[in-house]
C-alpha positions, 0 to 999 in steps of 0.5 A: 500500500502506497501513501504518496504525497505530490513531490515538489520537484519530480514530474509525472509520471513519477519515475525511479532510476535504479543505479546499481553500483557494484563497487568496493574500492573505498574499503578493504572488505570483499563482498559489498560490491554484491549488495546491489545484485542481491537487492535487485534479485530480492525483487526490489524493482517489482516492489517499487513498481507496485508502489506506482512508480515507473522504474528505469534500470540499466543493469549493474554493469555501467561501472565495471569496465573501469579498471583500477589503476595501480594503487601505489602512489609515488612520493618524492621528497620535495624538501618542503616540509608542508608539501612532504607531509601532505604527500605522505597523507595522500600516500596513505589513501587506499585506491584513490584514483580508482575511487575518484574515477568510479565516483565521477562516473556515478555522478554523471549517471545520477546527474543524467537521471535527475535532469530527466526528472527521475529519482535516482536510487543508488544501490551500493556498494561502499559509501565512498560512492556518495561523493558521486551520488551527491555531486550528481544531485547538486549538479541538478539541484544546487540548493539540495540538502543532505540527510546522512543516516549512518553509525559513522561520520564518514568525514575524515580528511586525508590528514585525520584518517587512520585507515586511508579507506575513502568510504570513511571520507566522502563528506570531507571531499564534498565539504571541501575540507581537504587541502588544495593539491600541492601540484597539478599532477597530485592525486588530489586533483582527481577529486576536483570534480566533486561538487561542493556541499555547504556544511549547513546543508548537511545533517546526520542521524544515528551516529555512534562511532565517530573518530576523534578527528571527526569530532573535531571537524564536526565541532569546527564546522558547526555540522549538525549531528543527531547521535543515538543519544539524541534519538534515545532522548527525544525520540526519532520523530522529534529528531527527524523534525529537528534535522529537517528544521536545520537543513530545510527550515522552509521545507523548500529544498530538495532532499538527498537521503543517504542511508548506510545500513550500518546505521541500523542496529546489527540485530536488524541489519547484521550483514554489513562491513562495520556494524556497531551495537546500539543502533537504530531499530527497525521502526526508527530506520523506517520512520526516517524514510517515511518522514522524508517521503512525506515532505514531498522533497526527496529527489535522490536516495542512496542505500549503501554498505549491504555486504552479503559476504559477511554473515550467514545466509539468514543474516544476509536475507534479513539485511537484504530484506530490510534494505528493500523495505527501507527503499520502499518506505522512502518511496511511499510504502506505509506500514499502517494506512493512515486515516489521520485526515478522515477519522477524527473520532476513531480509536485504533487498536490491534485485533489479531493480525490486522489493524482495526478501527472502531468508529464511536460516531456511529450508533453501533461500532463499525470495525474495518480491517486495515492492511499494515504489512 
């Protein structure tokens, strides 16, 4: 059952473009490149079509022909201490040329779909891909804001990263927090294409594993973040409202929702690369998606970091199922059909396996079953 308010930015017929990105180059664990394939095989396209969307899907192969360049980066002593320090930081990055090339390709694909009035749904793949997806969105909707759902901040710079894994760095490139390239042939020039996202148009929900350097970055740049502490304290409804008030106070900006499944508690989504206990519940994750859909402002969606190689078959099935369900919720699937506007004097109660309501306005009680699956 779909609950679909009009979207302020998308034309009719409403169209979703599924962008499959089988990419794992931003981190070292094998298997995350298989996430998009599992999501589509689980029936995601049919599920989205059942919500009334037209679906465009060009397959998973549009990025596979990009060959990874050699990962080794030659670092020469220049005699300039600052440049040598910068070059040493660059040398720690894992596969930066490969990541930059793939993400630039992704940006072009997302941009092309957005310009055609489609809503790109990008299936990852690791979260470094968000450099591309968000850049593609900003090229089309330059006033867009980003709601980033994640256990991690993914905002390490080339200086603050310990691992060099770029899936923990995409936002530092989008916010232009890294230093300028020291020379025209520097690896950093390969990221010049990345669009600029102003810090005030970024908000986090679900953080609970943030590096020390990232905490300093968030504080220095006044980036709004709602950790699991705030979710526990205020409830997810209030947190989403406060998040929207920060990045979209007039409710007039396009929204790019970037959802890493590790934002969910591992009991909900176990098959992911960097699980952290104490995450969002099943309903909290879905509420976020439902609430963003209800704004009528969603123009792009990422679902990232489903990794079918990191758990048993049942855990993989569970995580893939939850991933598909999150996408459906962001596109209008309601777990409970809402009679909010037409049943002012009704009491909702649970009756067996169905929702039922009793209308006290009638002289006799009228009970109607409501599908909430």
